[in-house]
C-alpha positions as CSV (number, residue, x, y, z in Angstrom):
1,M,-5.3,0.8,14.7
2,Q,-1.7,-0.4,14.7
3,R,-1.0,1.4,18.0
4,W,-4.2,-0.2,19.5
5,V,-3.2,-3.7,18.3
6,H,0.4,-3.3,19.6
7,T,-0.8,-2.0,23.0
8,H,-3.5,-4.7,23.6
9,L,-1.3,-7.5,22.2
10,H,1.3,-6.5,24.7
11,G,-1.5,-6.3,27.4
12,L,-2.7,-9.8,26.6
13,A,0.8,-11.1,26.7
14,L,1.2,-9.5,30.2
15,L,-2.0,-11.2,31.4
16,L,-0.8,-14.6,30.1
17,M,2.8,-14.4,31.3
18,G,2.5,-12.3,34.5
19,T,5.8,-10.5,34.2
20,Q,6.9,-7.6,31.9
21,E,10.0,-9.5,30.7
22,R,8.2,-12.6,29.6
23,A,5.3,-10.5,28.1
24,A,7.8,-8.6,26.0
25,I,9.2,-11.9,24.6
26,V,5.7,-13.2,23.7
27,Y,4.7,-9.8,22.2
28,A,7.9,-9.7,20.1
29,L,7.5,-13.3,18.9
30,V,4.0,-12.7,17.6
31,L,5.1,-9.8,15.5
32,L,8.5,-11.2,14.6
33,P,7.9,-11.6,10.8
34,G,6.9,-8.0,10.5
35,V,9.7,-6.8,12.7
36,F,12.3,-8.8,10.7
37,L,11.0,-7.3,7.4
38,H,10.9,-3.8,8.9
39,E,14.5,-3.9,10.1
40,A,15.8,-5.9,7.1
41,S,14.3,-3.4,4.7
42,H,16.2,-0.6,6.6
43,W,19.4,-2.5,6.3
44,V,19.0,-3.4,2.6
45,M,18.0,0.2,1.7
46,A,21.0,1.6,3.7
47,K,23.3,-0.8,1.7
48,L,21.7,0.3,-1.6
49,M,22.2,3.9,-0.7
50,G,25.9,3.3,0.2
51,V,25.4,4.1,3.9
52,R,27.5,2.2,6.4
53,T,25.5,0.1,8.9
54,A,26.4,-1.0,12.4
55,A,24.2,-3.0,14.8
56,F,21.2,-5.1,13.7
57,S,18.9,-6.4,16.4
58,L,15.6,-8.2,16.7
59,I,15.8,-8.6,20.5
60,P,13.1,-6.5,22.3
61,R,14.4,-4.0,24.8
62,R,12.6,-1.5,27.1
63,K,13.3,2.1,26.4
64,A,13.6,4.9,29.0
65,D,9.9,6.0,28.5
66,G,8.7,2.4,29.3
67,S,7.8,1.5,25.8
68,I,9.3,-1.6,24.1
69,Q,11.5,-1.4,21.0
70,L,11.1,-4.6,19.1
71,G,14.2,-4.2,16.9
72,Y,16.5,-1.7,15.3
73,V,19.2,-1.1,12.7
74,A,22.0,1.4,13.5
75,Y,23.6,3.2,10.6
76,Y,26.0,6.1,10.4
77,K,24.2,9.4,10.0
78,T,27.0,11.6,8.7
79,A,26.6,15.1,7.2
80,A,26.9,13.5,3.7
81,L,23.8,11.3,4.3
82,G,21.3,14.0,3.3
83,P,17.5,14.0,3.7
84,I,16.8,12.1,0.5
85,R,18.8,9.0,1.3
86,E,17.7,9.1,5.0
87,S,14.0,9.4,3.9
88,L,14.4,6.4,1.6
89,I,16.0,4.4,4.4
90,G,13.3,5.4,6.8
91,G,10.5,4.7,4.3
92,A,11.9,1.3,3.3
93,P,9.6,-0.8,5.6
94,L,6.5,0.8,4.0
95,I,7.8,-0.1,0.6
96,A,8.8,-3.7,1.6
97,G,5.6,-4.3,3.6
98,T,3.4,-3.0,0.7
99,A,5.3,-5.3,-1.8
100,V,5.0,-8.4,0.5
101,T,1.3,-7.8,1.2
102,L,0.5,-7.3,-2.5
103,L,2.3,-10.6,-3.3
104,I,0.3,-12.5,-0.7
105,G,-2.9,-10.7,-1.8
106,F,-2.6,-11.4,-5.5
107,K,-0.5,-14.6,-5.6
108,I,-2.0,-16.4,-2.7
109,F,-5.5,-14.9,-2.1
110,D,-6.2,-14.0,-5.8
111,L,-7.6,-10.6,-4.9
112,S,-8.0,-9.9,-8.6
113,G,-11.2,-11.9,-8.5
114,V,-12.5,-9.9,-5.6
115,L,-11.7,-6.6,-7.2
116,T,-13.4,-7.7,-10.4
117,A,-16.5,-8.7,-8.5
118,V,-16.5,-5.4,-6.6
119,Q,-16.2,-3.3,-9.8
120,S,-19.1,-5.3,-11.4
121,G,-21.3,-5.0,-8.4
122,D,-22.2,-8.7,-8.7
123,I,-22.9,-9.9,-5.1
124,A,-23.0,-13.5,-6.1
125,A,-19.5,-13.2,-7.8
126,L,-18.2,-11.4,-4.7
127,T,-19.5,-14.1,-2.4
128,A,-17.9,-16.8,-4.6
129,A,-14.6,-14.9,-4.7
130,L,-14.5,-14.5,-0.9
131,R,-15.4,-18.1,-0.4
132,Q,-12.5,-19.0,-2.7
133,I,-10.1,-17.0,-0.5
134,L,-11.2,-18.9,2.6
135,Q,-10.4,-22.2,0.8
136,V,-6.8,-21.2,0.2
137,D,-4.3,-23.8,1.6
138,D,-2.8,-22.6,4.9
139,F,-5.2,-19.7,4.9
140,F,-4.7,-18.8,8.6
141,V,-0.9,-18.9,8.1
142,W,-1.0,-16.4,5.3
143,L,-3.5,-14.3,7.2
144,Y,-1.2,-14.2,10.1
145,L,1.7,-13.1,7.9
146,V,-0.4,-10.2,6.5
147,F,-1.2,-9.3,10.1
148,A,2.4,-9.3,11.2
149,V,3.7,-7.5,8.1
150,S,1.0,-4.9,8.0
151,N,1.5,-4.1,11.7
152,G,5.3,-3.8,11.3
153,M,5.6,-1.8,8.1
154,M,4.6,1.7,9.2
155,P,7.7,4.0,9.7
156,S,8.3,5.0,13.3
157,A,8.9,8.5,14.4
158,S,12.6,8.1,14.1
159,D,12.2,6.7,10.6
160,R,10.2,9.8,9.6
161,R,12.7,12.3,11.1
162,A,14.1,13.4,7.7
163,W,10.8,13.5,5.9
164,P,10.0,17.2,6.6
165,A,13.3,18.3,5.0
166,F,12.7,15.9,2.1
167,L,9.2,17.2,1.5
168,A,10.5,20.8,1.7
169,M,13.0,20.0,-1.0
170,M,10.3,18.4,-3.2
171,G,8.0,21.4,-2.6
172,G,10.8,23.8,-3.6
173,A,11.5,21.8,-6.8
174,A,7.7,21.8,-7.6
175,F,7.6,25.6,-7.0
176,F,10.6,26.1,-9.3
177,L,8.9,24.1,-12.1
178,F,5.8,26.1,-11.5
179,L,7.8,29.4,-12.1
180,L,9.1,27.8,-15.3
181,D,5.5,27.0,-16.3
182,M,6.4,23.3,-16.6
183,Q,3.7,21.9,-14.2
184,A,1.6,20.5,-17.1
185,V,4.6,18.6,-18.4
186,L,5.4,17.3,-14.8
187,W,1.8,16.2,-14.3
188,R,1.6,14.3,-17.6
189,G,4.7,12.4,-16.6
190,L,3.6,11.6,-13.0
191,A,-0.2,11.3,-13.2
192,V,-0.3,7.6,-14.3
193,P,2.5,6.2,-12.0
194,T,1.2,8.2,-9.1
195,A,-2.4,6.8,-9.6
196,V,-1.0,3.3,-9.8
197,I,1.2,3.7,-6.7
198,F,-1.6,5.1,-4.5
199,G,-4.1,2.6,-5.9
200,Y,-1.9,-0.3,-4.7
201,L,-1.1,1.5,-1.4
202,G,-4.9,1.9,-0.9
203,L,-5.4,-1.8,-1.5
204,V,-2.7,-2.8,0.9
205,L,-4.0,-0.5,3.6
206,G,-7.6,-1.8,3.0
207,M,-6.3,-5.3,3.6
208,A,-4.5,-4.2,6.7
209,V,-7.6,-2.5,8.1
210,A,-9.7,-5.6,7.4
211,V,-7.2,-7.9,9.1
212,D,-6.7,-5.6,12.0
213,L,-10.5,-5.3,12.7
214,T,-10.6,-9.0,13.0
215,A,-7.5,-9.1,15.2
216,M,-8.9,-6.3,17.4
217,L,-12.1,-8.3,18.0
218,L,-10.1,-11.4,18.8
219,L,-7.8,-9.6,21.2
220,L,-10.8,-8.0,23.0
221,I,-12.4,-11.4,23.5
222,L,-9.2,-13.1,24.6
223,E,-8.2,-10.3,26.9
224,S,-11.7,-10.4,28.5
225,I,-11.6,-14.2,29.0
226,V,-8.1,-14.2,30.5
227,S,-8.9,-11.3,32.8
228,K,-12.0,-13.1,34.2
229,I,-10.1,-16.3,34.7
230,K,-7.1,-14.7,36.5
231,G,-9.2,-12.0,38.2
232,V,-6.9,-9.1,37.1
233,N,-7.1,-6.4,34.5
234,V,-4.5,-4.5,32.5
235,V,-4.7,-0.7,33.0
236,Y,-3.7,1.3,29.9
237,N,-2.6,4.9,30.1
């Protein structure tokens, strides 16, 4: 869904602006809050991990394959970096994006009322909770921030580069504990925090899906209207 949103948002910008250069600027500006959080989280995590950083940019640039890179943080990948620290730096946008989306969800939209209504199965209470969300001050501003953050928090392919090695290390550690017959102790210690983490992550991704479905419909409508007005179409491949 994120790939579709990025692609068609860029396509709509191209229809509106007429040139690739101007379209890239509009495309980047719409997603700027999410891009800033993505790159800033890389930078902060690198600093926390004691890794030297170099360039930090939020200026969009076209890559050799024709895609647009909205921003980047350069840090020194020395032999001492290791897969654990590199994985944490790469996964920082997902952590930061989840935290910001949860803050907006609970502090601004009061999703606790919606969750309570869903668990109780009370349709009237759910309707009232949803109506309460729509009455939040600056509702569309906060909704836009959720859209921008959720479409900028997923780690890119380069961010995930060290994950296979990290997962292999975790798998090796788990196998070692299994040989020592300590898996029950490990499970007792991790079951509750793991359930909490994945519960919150599921809530964030659910919010992202709901917002993106709305955005996809809006993008389709706008793209169709602008295409008919200008008499041109964007071809995606």
